[in-house]
C-alpha positions as CSV (number, residue, x, y, z in Angstrom):
1,M,-8.4,-7.0,32.5
2,A,-8.0,-10.8,32.8
3,E,-9.2,-12.8,35.8
4,D,-7.6,-16.2,35.7
5,A,-9.4,-18.4,33.2
6,P,-11.7,-17.6,31.6
7,S,-11.0,-14.0,31.0
8,T,-13.3,-11.2,32.1
9,A,-13.8,-7.7,30.9
10,A,-14.7,-5.6,33.9
11,A,-17.4,-2.9,33.6
12,A,-16.4,0.6,34.5
13,E,-18.6,2.2,37.1
14,G,-21.5,4.2,35.7
15,A,-24.2,6.6,36.6
16,N,-26.8,3.9,36.6
17,T,-26.1,1.6,39.5
18,R,-28.5,-1.1,38.1
19,R,-27.0,-1.0,34.6
20,P,-23.3,0.2,34.9
21,R,-21.5,1.7,31.9
22,R,-19.5,-0.9,30.2
23,E,-17.5,1.3,27.8
24,A,-14.4,3.2,28.7
25,P,-14.9,6.6,30.2
26,P,-14.8,9.0,27.2
27,P,-14.3,12.5,28.7
28,L,-11.7,14.2,31.0
29,S,-13.1,16.2,33.8
30,R,-10.9,18.2,36.1
31,H,-13.7,18.6,38.7
32,Q,-12.8,15.3,40.1
33,S,-11.4,12.8,37.7
34,P,-11.9,11.2,34.3
35,R,-15.3,9.8,35.0
36,P,-17.5,7.4,33.1
37,R,-20.6,9.3,34.0
38,G,-21.9,9.6,30.4
39,R,-21.1,9.6,26.8
40,G,-19.3,12.4,24.9
41,M,-22.6,14.3,24.3
42,E,-23.2,14.4,28.0
43,A,-19.7,15.5,28.8
44,A,-19.7,18.2,26.1
45,A,-22.3,20.2,28.0
46,A,-20.2,20.4,31.1
47,G,-18.0,23.3,30.0
48,S,-14.4,24.0,29.5
49,S,-13.4,21.7,32.3
50,H,-13.9,18.7,30.0
51,A,-11.8,17.4,27.1
52,H,-12.3,14.4,25.0
53,Q,-11.0,12.7,21.8
54,A,-7.4,12.7,23.1
55,K,-6.9,9.7,20.8
56,R,-6.9,12.1,17.9
57,L,-4.1,14.1,19.4
58,I,-1.8,11.5,20.9
59,G,1.4,11.1,19.0
60,R,0.6,13.9,16.6
61,R,2.0,17.4,16.0
62,F,0.0,20.5,16.7
63,S,0.7,21.7,13.2
64,D,-0.8,18.5,11.6
65,K,-3.6,19.4,9.3
66,S,-6.0,16.9,10.9
67,V,-5.3,18.4,14.3
68,Q,-6.0,21.9,13.1
69,E,-9.3,20.8,11.5
70,D,-10.4,19.1,14.7
71,I,-9.5,22.1,16.9
72,K,-12.0,24.2,15.0
73,L,-14.9,21.9,16.1
74,W,-13.9,21.0,19.6
75,P,-15.4,22.8,22.6
76,F,-12.1,22.9,24.5
77,K,-8.9,24.7,23.9
78,V,-5.8,23.1,22.4
79,I,-2.5,25.1,22.1
80,A,1.0,24.3,20.7
81,G,3.3,23.1,23.4
82,P,7.1,22.4,23.3
83,D,8.3,20.4,20.3
84,D,5.0,21.3,18.5
85,R,3.2,18.9,20.9
86,P,-0.6,19.6,21.2
87,T,-1.5,20.7,24.7
88,I,-5.0,20.6,26.1
89,V,-6.2,23.5,28.3
90,V,-8.9,23.1,30.9
91,Q,-10.2,25.1,33.8
92,H,-10.0,23.5,37.3
93,E,-11.2,25.4,40.4
94,G,-10.8,28.7,38.6
95,K,-7.3,27.9,37.4
96,E,-6.0,27.1,34.0
97,M,-4.3,23.7,33.7
98,Q,-2.5,22.2,30.7
99,F,-2.2,18.5,29.8
100,V,-0.5,16.7,27.0
101,P,-2.6,13.9,25.3
102,E,-0.6,11.2,27.0
103,E,-1.7,12.6,30.4
104,V,-5.4,12.5,29.4
105,S,-5.1,8.9,28.1
106,A,-3.2,8.0,31.4
107,M,-6.2,9.3,33.4
108,V,-8.6,7.1,31.4
109,L,-6.2,4.1,31.9
110,S,-6.0,4.8,35.6
111,K,-9.7,4.9,35.9
112,L,-10.1,1.6,34.1
113,R,-7.4,0.1,36.3
114,D,-9.3,1.3,39.4
115,A,-12.4,-0.5,38.1
116,A,-10.4,-3.7,37.6
117,V,-8.9,-3.4,41.1
118,A,-12.4,-2.9,42.6
119,Y,-13.6,-6.0,40.7
120,L,-10.7,-8.3,41.6
121,S,-9.9,-6.9,45.0
122,E,-6.2,-7.1,44.2
123,P,-3.6,-4.9,42.6
124,V,-3.5,-4.6,38.8
125,T,-0.1,-3.7,37.3
126,D,-0.1,-5.2,33.8
127,A,-2.2,-4.4,30.8
128,V,-2.8,-5.3,27.1
129,I,-3.7,-2.1,25.3
130,T,-5.4,-2.0,21.9
131,V,-4.9,0.7,19.3
132,P,-6.3,1.5,15.9
133,V,-4.6,-0.6,13.2
134,Y,-3.2,2.5,11.4
135,F,-1.7,4.1,14.5
136,N,1.8,5.0,13.4
137,N,5.0,4.4,15.4
138,A,4.8,7.8,17.2
139,Q,1.2,7.1,18.3
140,R,2.1,3.7,19.6
141,E,5.1,5.0,21.5
142,A,2.9,7.8,22.9
143,T,0.4,5.1,24.1
144,L,3.3,3.4,25.9
145,D,4.1,6.7,27.6
146,A,0.5,7.1,28.7
147,A,0.6,3.6,30.2
148,A,3.8,4.4,32.0
149,I,2.3,7.6,33.4
150,A,-0.7,5.5,34.7
151,G,1.8,3.1,36.3
152,L,1.0,0.2,34.1
153,N,3.3,-2.3,32.5
154,V,2.3,-3.0,28.9
155,M,2.4,-6.7,28.2
156,R,1.4,-6.2,24.6
157,I,-0.1,-3.6,22.2
158,I,-2.4,-5.2,19.7
159,N,-4.5,-3.8,16.9
160,E,-8.1,-3.3,17.7
161,P,-9.6,-5.5,14.9
162,S,-7.2,-8.3,15.9
163,A,-8.6,-8.1,19.4
164,A,-12.1,-8.2,18.1
165,A,-11.2,-11.2,15.9
166,I,-10.0,-13.0,19.0
167,A,-13.3,-12.4,20.8
168,Y,-15.2,-13.6,17.7
169,G,-13.1,-16.6,17.0
170,L,-13.0,-18.0,20.5
171,D,-16.7,-17.4,21.0
172,K,-18.1,-18.4,17.6
173,M,-15.8,-20.9,15.9
174,P,-17.3,-24.4,15.7
175,P,-16.0,-27.0,18.2
176,P,-13.0,-29.0,17.0
177,A,-14.9,-32.3,17.1
178,S,-17.4,-31.1,14.6
179,G,-14.9,-31.1,11.7
180,A,-16.4,-27.9,10.4
181,D,-14.2,-25.4,8.5
182,A,-11.1,-27.6,8.7
183,A,-9.1,-25.0,6.7
184,G,-10.3,-22.3,9.0
185,R,-12.6,-19.3,8.3
186,T,-11.7,-16.1,6.6
187,V,-13.2,-13.3,8.7
188,L,-13.4,-9.6,7.9
189,I,-13.5,-7.3,10.9
190,F,-15.2,-4.0,10.3
191,D,-14.5,-1.7,13.3
192,L,-16.1,1.7,13.0
193,G,-15.9,3.5,16.3
194,G,-16.2,7.1,17.6
195,G,-13.1,8.3,15.9
196,T,-11.4,5.6,13.8
197,L,-12.1,3.0,11.2
198,D,-10.2,-0.3,11.2
199,V,-10.7,-3.1,8.7
200,S,-8.8,-6.3,9.0
201,L,-8.9,-9.6,7.1
202,L,-7.9,-12.7,9.0
203,N,-7.9,-16.4,8.8
204,I,-9.0,-18.1,12.0
205,A,-8.0,-21.8,12.2
206,R,-7.0,-24.5,14.6
207,P,-3.3,-25.2,14.4
208,G,-2.6,-28.6,12.9
209,N,-6.2,-29.3,11.8
210,N,-4.9,-32.3,10.0
211,S,-2.9,-33.5,13.0
212,S,-4.5,-35.9,15.4
213,S,-2.4,-34.5,18.2
214,N,-4.0,-31.1,18.0
215,S,-7.5,-31.9,16.6
216,D,-9.1,-32.2,20.0
217,N,-7.9,-29.1,21.8
218,G,-9.2,-25.5,22.0
219,S,-6.3,-23.9,20.2
220,F,-6.6,-21.2,17.6
221,E,-4.3,-19.4,15.2
222,F,-5.3,-15.9,14.0
223,E,-3.4,-14.9,10.9
224,V,-3.9,-11.3,9.7
225,K,-3.9,-11.2,5.9
226,A,-4.3,-7.4,5.3
227,V,-5.4,-4.3,7.1
228,A,-6.9,-1.0,6.0
229,G,-8.5,2.0,7.8
230,D,-8.5,5.6,8.7
231,T,-7.5,7.1,12.0
232,H,-9.7,10.1,11.3
233,L,-13.1,8.5,10.4
234,G,-15.7,7.7,12.9
235,G,-18.8,8.8,14.8
236,A,-17.3,12.2,15.7
237,D,-16.9,13.0,12.0
238,F,-20.6,12.2,11.4
239,D,-21.4,14.6,14.3
240,N,-19.2,17.2,12.7
241,A,-21.1,17.0,9.4
242,M,-24.4,17.6,11.2
243,V,-23.0,20.5,13.3
244,K,-21.8,22.2,10.2
245,H,-25.1,21.7,8.4
246,C,-27.1,23.0,11.4
247,I,-24.9,26.1,11.7
248,N,-25.2,26.8,8.0
249,E,-29.0,26.5,8.3
250,F,-29.1,28.8,11.3
251,I,-27.0,31.4,9.4
252,R,-29.2,31.2,6.3
253,K,-32.4,31.6,8.2
254,N,-31.3,34.3,10.6
255,D,-28.8,36.3,8.5
256,V,-26.1,36.3,11.1
257,A,-22.3,36.4,10.8
258,E,-20.7,32.9,10.6
259,D,-17.8,33.9,12.9
260,G,-20.2,35.0,15.6
261,V,-21.9,31.6,15.8
262,W,-18.7,29.6,15.7
263,S,-17.0,31.7,18.3
264,N,-19.6,30.7,21.0
265,Q,-18.0,27.5,22.3
266,K,-20.7,26.9,24.8
267,A,-23.4,27.1,22.2
268,I,-21.4,24.8,19.9
269,R,-21.1,22.3,22.7
270,R,-24.9,22.2,23.2
271,L,-25.5,21.9,19.4
272,R,-23.0,19.0,19.2
273,S,-24.8,17.2,22.1
274,A,-28.1,17.6,20.2
275,C,-26.6,16.4,16.9
276,E,-25.0,13.3,18.6
277,R,-28.3,12.5,20.3
278,A,-30.1,12.8,16.9
279,K,-27.6,10.6,15.2
280,R,-28.2,7.8,17.7
281,L,-32.0,8.2,17.4
282,L,-31.8,8.0,13.6
283,S,-30.5,4.4,13.9
284,F,-34.0,3.5,15.2
285,T,-36.3,6.1,13.6
286,A,-36.7,7.7,10.2
287,Q,-36.8,11.3,11.5
288,T,-36.1,13.3,14.6
289,S,-35.5,16.9,15.6
290,I,-32.5,19.0,16.7
291,E,-33.3,21.7,19.2
292,V,-31.0,24.1,20.9
293,D,-32.3,27.0,23.0
294,S,-30.6,30.4,22.5
295,L,-28.0,29.1,20.0
296,H,-26.9,32.7,19.2
297,D,-28.0,36.1,20.4
298,G,-31.1,34.6,22.1
299,V,-32.3,33.0,18.9
300,D,-33.3,29.3,19.3
301,F,-32.5,26.7,16.7
302,C,-34.9,24.0,15.7
303,A,-34.7,21.7,12.7
304,K,-35.9,18.4,11.5
305,M,-33.3,15.8,10.6
306,S,-34.3,12.7,8.6
307,R,-32.3,9.6,8.2
308,S,-32.0,10.2,4.5
309,R,-30.7,13.7,5.1
310,F,-28.2,12.4,7.6
311,E,-27.0,9.9,5.1
312,E,-26.7,12.5,2.4
313,L,-24.6,14.8,4.7
314,N,-22.2,11.9,5.4
315,K,-22.3,10.3,1.9
316,E,-18.6,10.9,1.3
317,L,-17.6,9.5,4.7
318,F,-19.7,6.4,4.2
319,G,-18.1,5.9,0.8
320,K,-14.7,5.9,2.5
321,C,-15.8,3.0,4.7
322,V,-16.5,0.8,1.6
323,K,-13.3,1.9,0.0
324,A,-11.3,0.8,3.0
325,V,-13.0,-2.7,2.7
326,E,-12.1,-2.8,-1.0
327,K,-8.5,-1.8,-0.2
328,C,-8.2,-4.5,2.4
329,L,-9.4,-7.2,0.0
330,E,-7.1,-5.9,-2.7
331,D,-4.0,-6.0,-0.5
332,A,-4.8,-9.5,0.5
333,K,-5.3,-10.4,-3.2
334,M,-8.6,-12.0,-2.2
335,D,-12.1,-11.8,-3.7
336,K,-15.0,-10.9,-1.5
337,S,-16.6,-14.2,-2.2
338,A,-13.8,-15.9,-0.2
339,V,-14.9,-14.1,3.0
340,H,-16.9,-16.4,5.3
341,D,-18.0,-13.9,8.0
342,V,-18.2,-10.1,8.2
343,V,-18.1,-9.0,11.8
344,L,-19.3,-5.6,12.8
345,V,-17.5,-3.9,15.7
346,G,-17.7,-0.4,17.2
347,G,-20.6,1.8,18.1
348,S,-20.9,3.5,14.7
349,S,-21.3,0.1,13.0
350,R,-24.9,0.2,14.2
351,I,-25.7,3.0,11.7
352,P,-28.2,1.5,9.3
353,K,-26.5,3.1,6.2
354,V,-23.2,1.5,7.1
355,Q,-24.9,-1.9,7.5
356,S,-26.8,-1.6,4.2
357,M,-23.7,-0.6,2.3
358,L,-21.8,-3.6,3.6
359,H,-24.7,-5.9,2.9
360,D,-24.9,-4.7,-0.7
361,F,-21.1,-5.0,-1.1
362,F,-20.9,-8.6,0.2
363,Q,-24.4,-9.6,-1.1
364,E,-25.1,-13.1,0.1
365,K,-22.7,-12.8,3.1
366,K,-24.4,-12.4,6.4
367,L,-23.2,-9.6,8.6
368,R,-22.4,-10.9,12.1
369,H,-23.7,-9.1,15.1
370,S,-23.0,-12.0,17.5
371,V,-20.3,-10.1,19.4
372,N,-21.2,-7.0,21.4
373,P,-19.9,-4.1,19.2
374,D,-18.9,-2.1,22.2
375,E,-17.2,-4.9,24.1
376,A,-15.6,-7.1,21.5
377,V,-12.2,-5.3,21.5
378,A,-11.9,-5.2,25.3
379,Y,-12.9,-8.9,25.5
380,G,-10.3,-9.9,23.0
381,A,-7.7,-7.9,24.8
382,A,-8.6,-9.6,28.1
383,I,-8.2,-13.0,26.5
384,Q,-4.8,-12.0,25.1
385,A,-3.8,-10.8,28.6
386,S,-5.0,-14.0,30.2
387,I,-2.8,-16.0,27.8
388,L,0.3,-13.8,28.2
389,N,-0.2,-14.0,31.9
390,G,0.1,-17.8,31.8
391,D,-3.3,-18.5,33.1
392,S,-3.3,-21.9,31.3
393,D,-0.9,-23.0,34.0
394,N,-3.3,-21.8,36.8
395,A,-4.0,-24.6,39.2
396,D,-7.7,-23.6,39.2
397,A,-8.1,-23.8,35.5
398,D,-9.8,-26.9,34.1
399,A,-8.3,-29.3,31.6
400,D,-9.7,-27.6,28.5
401,D,-8.4,-24.2,29.6
402,K,-4.9,-25.7,30.2
403,K,-4.8,-27.1,26.7
404,R,-5.9,-23.8,25.1
405,V,-3.3,-22.0,23.0
406,M,-3.8,-18.9,20.9
407,I,-1.4,-17.8,18.2
408,L,-1.8,-14.2,16.9
409,R,0.1,-13.4,13.7
410,D,-0.4,-9.7,13.1
411,I,1.2,-7.5,10.4
412,T,2.8,-4.2,9.8
413,P,0.1,-1.7,8.7
414,L,2.6,0.6,6.9
415,S,5.9,0.2,5.0
416,L,9.0,1.2,6.9
417,G,12.2,2.6,5.3
418,V,14.9,5.2,5.1
419,E,15.4,8.2,2.8
420,I,18.2,7.8,0.3
421,N,19.9,9.9,-2.5
422,F,19.2,13.6,-2.9
423,D,15.6,13.2,-4.4
424,H,13.8,12.1,-1.2
425,T,13.6,8.5,-2.4
426,M,11.9,6.1,0.1
427,S,13.9,2.8,0.4
428,V,11.6,0.3,2.0
429,V,13.3,-2.0,4.6
430,I,10.1,-3.7,5.9
431,P,7.1,-3.8,3.5
432,R,3.6,-3.3,4.8
433,N,1.6,-6.4,5.6
434,T,4.7,-8.2,6.8
435,F,4.1,-10.6,9.7
436,I,5.3,-9.3,13.1
437,P,7.6,-9.5,15.0
438,T,10.0,-9.1,12.1
439,K,13.6,-8.0,11.4
440,N,15.2,-7.1,8.1
441,T,18.5,-5.7,7.0
442,R,19.4,-3.7,3.9
443,R,22.9,-2.5,2.8
444,Y,23.6,1.2,2.0
445,T,26.6,3.3,1.2
446,T,27.8,6.9,1.4
447,L,26.9,9.9,-0.9
448,Y,30.1,11.9,-0.4
449,D,33.9,11.2,-0.6
450,N,35.5,10.7,2.9
451,Q,32.1,10.8,4.6
452,I,32.6,9.7,8.3
453,R,29.0,10.3,9.5
454,V,25.8,9.0,7.9
455,S,22.3,10.2,8.8
456,F,19.3,7.9,8.1
457,P,15.9,9.6,8.2
458,V,13.4,6.9,9.0
459,F,9.9,7.1,7.5
460,E,6.7,5.1,7.3
461,G,4.2,5.2,4.5
462,E,3.5,4.0,1.0
463,S,4.7,6.8,-1.2
464,A,7.9,6.5,-3.3
465,S,8.8,9.9,-2.1
466,T,9.5,10.6,1.6
467,L,7.9,14.0,1.2
468,D,4.5,12.3,1.3
469,N,5.4,9.9,4.2
470,N,5.5,10.2,7.9
471,L,8.9,11.0,9.5
472,L,9.6,8.8,12.5
473,G,13.1,10.0,13.5
474,K,16.6,10.4,12.3
475,F,19.2,7.7,13.0
476,V,22.9,8.7,12.9
477,L,26.0,6.4,12.5
478,S,29.4,7.9,13.3
479,G,32.9,6.5,12.9
480,V,32.5,5.5,9.2
481,L,36.0,4.8,7.7
482,P,36.8,7.7,5.2
483,A,36.7,6.4,1.7
484,P,35.5,7.4,-1.8
485,R,31.7,7.6,-2.0
486,G,30.0,4.3,-2.7
487,V,32.7,2.2,-1.1
488,P,31.6,1.9,2.6
489,Q,29.1,-0.8,3.2
490,I,26.6,0.0,5.9
491,D,24.0,-2.4,7.1
492,V,20.8,-1.0,8.5
493,T,18.5,-3.3,10.4
494,F,14.9,-2.6,11.3
495,D,13.4,-4.6,14.2
496,F,9.6,-4.3,14.4
497,D,8.4,-5.8,17.7
498,T,5.1,-7.3,18.7
499,N,3.8,-3.9,20.0
500,G,4.3,-2.4,16.6
501,V,7.2,-0.3,17.7
502,L,10.3,0.1,15.5
503,H,13.9,-0.3,16.6
504,V,16.7,0.6,14.2
505,F,20.4,-0.4,14.2
506,A,23.2,0.4,11.8
507,E,26.8,-1.0,11.4
508,D,29.7,-0.1,9.2
509,M,30.8,-3.5,7.9
510,G,34.3,-2.2,7.2
511,T,35.1,-0.9,10.6
512,G,32.6,-2.7,12.8
513,S,31.4,0.7,14.0
514,K,27.9,0.5,15.4
515,N,25.4,3.2,16.3
516,N,24.5,3.9,19.9
517,N,20.8,3.5,19.3
518,T,20.2,7.3,19.3
519,I,17.3,8.6,17.3
520,T,16.6,12.3,16.9
521,N,13.2,12.9,18.5
522,H,11.1,14.1,15.6
523,S,8.0,12.2,16.8
524,G,7.6,14.4,19.9
525,R,7.8,11.5,22.3
526,L,8.0,12.5,26.0
527,K,11.4,12.4,27.7
528,K,11.8,9.8,30.4
529,E,12.0,12.5,33.1
530,D,8.7,13.9,31.8
531,V,7.0,10.6,32.0
532,E,8.3,10.1,35.6
533,R,7.1,13.6,36.6
534,M,3.7,13.1,35.2
535,S,3.4,9.7,36.8
536,R,4.2,11.2,40.2
537,E,1.7,14.0,39.6
538,A,-1.0,11.5,38.6
539,R,-0.5,9.4,41.7
540,S,-0.6,12.5,43.9
541,Y,-3.8,13.6,42.3
542,N,-5.4,10.2,42.6
543,R,-4.7,10.1,46.3
544,K,-6.2,13.5,46.7
545,R,-9.3,12.5,44.7
546,K,-9.8,9.4,46.7
547,R,-9.6,11.3,50.0
548,T,-12.1,13.8,48.8
549,R,-14.4,11.1,47.6
550,S,-14.2,9.3,50.9
551,S,-15.0,12.5,52.8
552,L,-18.0,13.2,50.6
553,Q,-19.3,9.7,51.1
554,M,-19.0,9.9,54.9
555,N,-20.8,13.2,55.1
556,S,-23.4,12.7,52.4
557,G,-26.1,11.0,54.5
558,N,-28.6,9.4,52.1
559,L,-27.0,11.2,49.2
560,V,-25.3,8.9,46.7
561,I,-22.0,10.4,45.3
562,L,-21.3,9.0,41.9
563,E,-18.2,10.1,40.0
């Protein structure tokens, strides 16, 4: 949310009226609404009416291996819906209700918009939304669908580490008059959150540092050099490792069947809550305990958990964090000695082992904690929204604000291309780490004699074989002039926009025949009518929720009703 100039990131309402929750509301509750009344560990204990981690489902197929692995550990039910789309099942007033991940994300976005409206006392219709840097095309499009369901117009989708870099750069870069860092600073953003890891290497500089016309303003240019990450690595995975360890310990000590323990979802929820609580405590103490009453068949669970044991359980995951940093530097063809600042973002970046590994890797480089790990991404997005909204032209903005310009040059996280020949060869049209927005054209031909229709399966990924890459969709060009194979010349153009969404076009250069921009929906994106229906349902539900809340408040006397 941006409020004129300077930008402001509004706090979501929280259970503590003196210290409101400033993070986004994590769970979905069908009792009333998605409510920021506590973290995931608090929501997990509320039963099957809650769902969380929709970010790990959005834009994915139910049959995806990662989805199947997550389902085993989640305390709520996920089933296969139409088009292999994962569907979340919750209980509401004794009834079973089903929601696709886009609807759950839309509920969170709606709640955040309500917080912004309450803060600004005026309507909020536009948004800048951040996503993990390795979100693929399907996940980004699904995010746009979620925003549409919430009734928001997306001004821009930006990568989370880029947003964090904006927050860091505008807050911590030396003033232009100081002459410091004339060539800019190379900054590595390490963003380890609840479910994803993003690493981004950027150069932050003032445009025209050597030009007197620009040397005295507050302008910045953010140029992304390389990105790396994992959409399935974060705090939830550290929790999972602890849960598995505790259950194995319980089975070993009590000689019970493994299936019996895992089948008790309520008990697993309570164990997960205890594990997450222990994980947080281990950032400040060397040892804590994990206690769960009546975990299985009336038998309590109690075990000590030391910081060293926690680190051992997650040794492989912590190693992946460092490997992502190494890959980012390798892709940028840059030595770690060239990095000026290492900025830690995301709640899981507080874990001592993560910080010590990064400190050992960068040696003399100081890890920067100057930006709030929980708020940096939101703050950067608010700044981006302020600029896109044209607040520099605001009559109330001061002279410095009016001169401020921010240029963000982001890149494609994955290579984009089409499948050619009969051996599933990946022909790259736009290589990864290309500045966006970008457009590129490659020429192809037919495989058969007299072929009048050509199909182009579109993929993203780094493998030379499409079998190991992610299918985005299938593009079909009809009306090709019949000719011997290899004669027709077909130009395929990829247009990758600033939101990280791909548009594909094809043209037969011999006949001038063009495609009609039709892509076979392999990504499982919602149909337009589905988005409109879900948006109507969301508005109706919000009206009902507000009426109920108003009634409760009027009749509660001295009782404070907090969502």
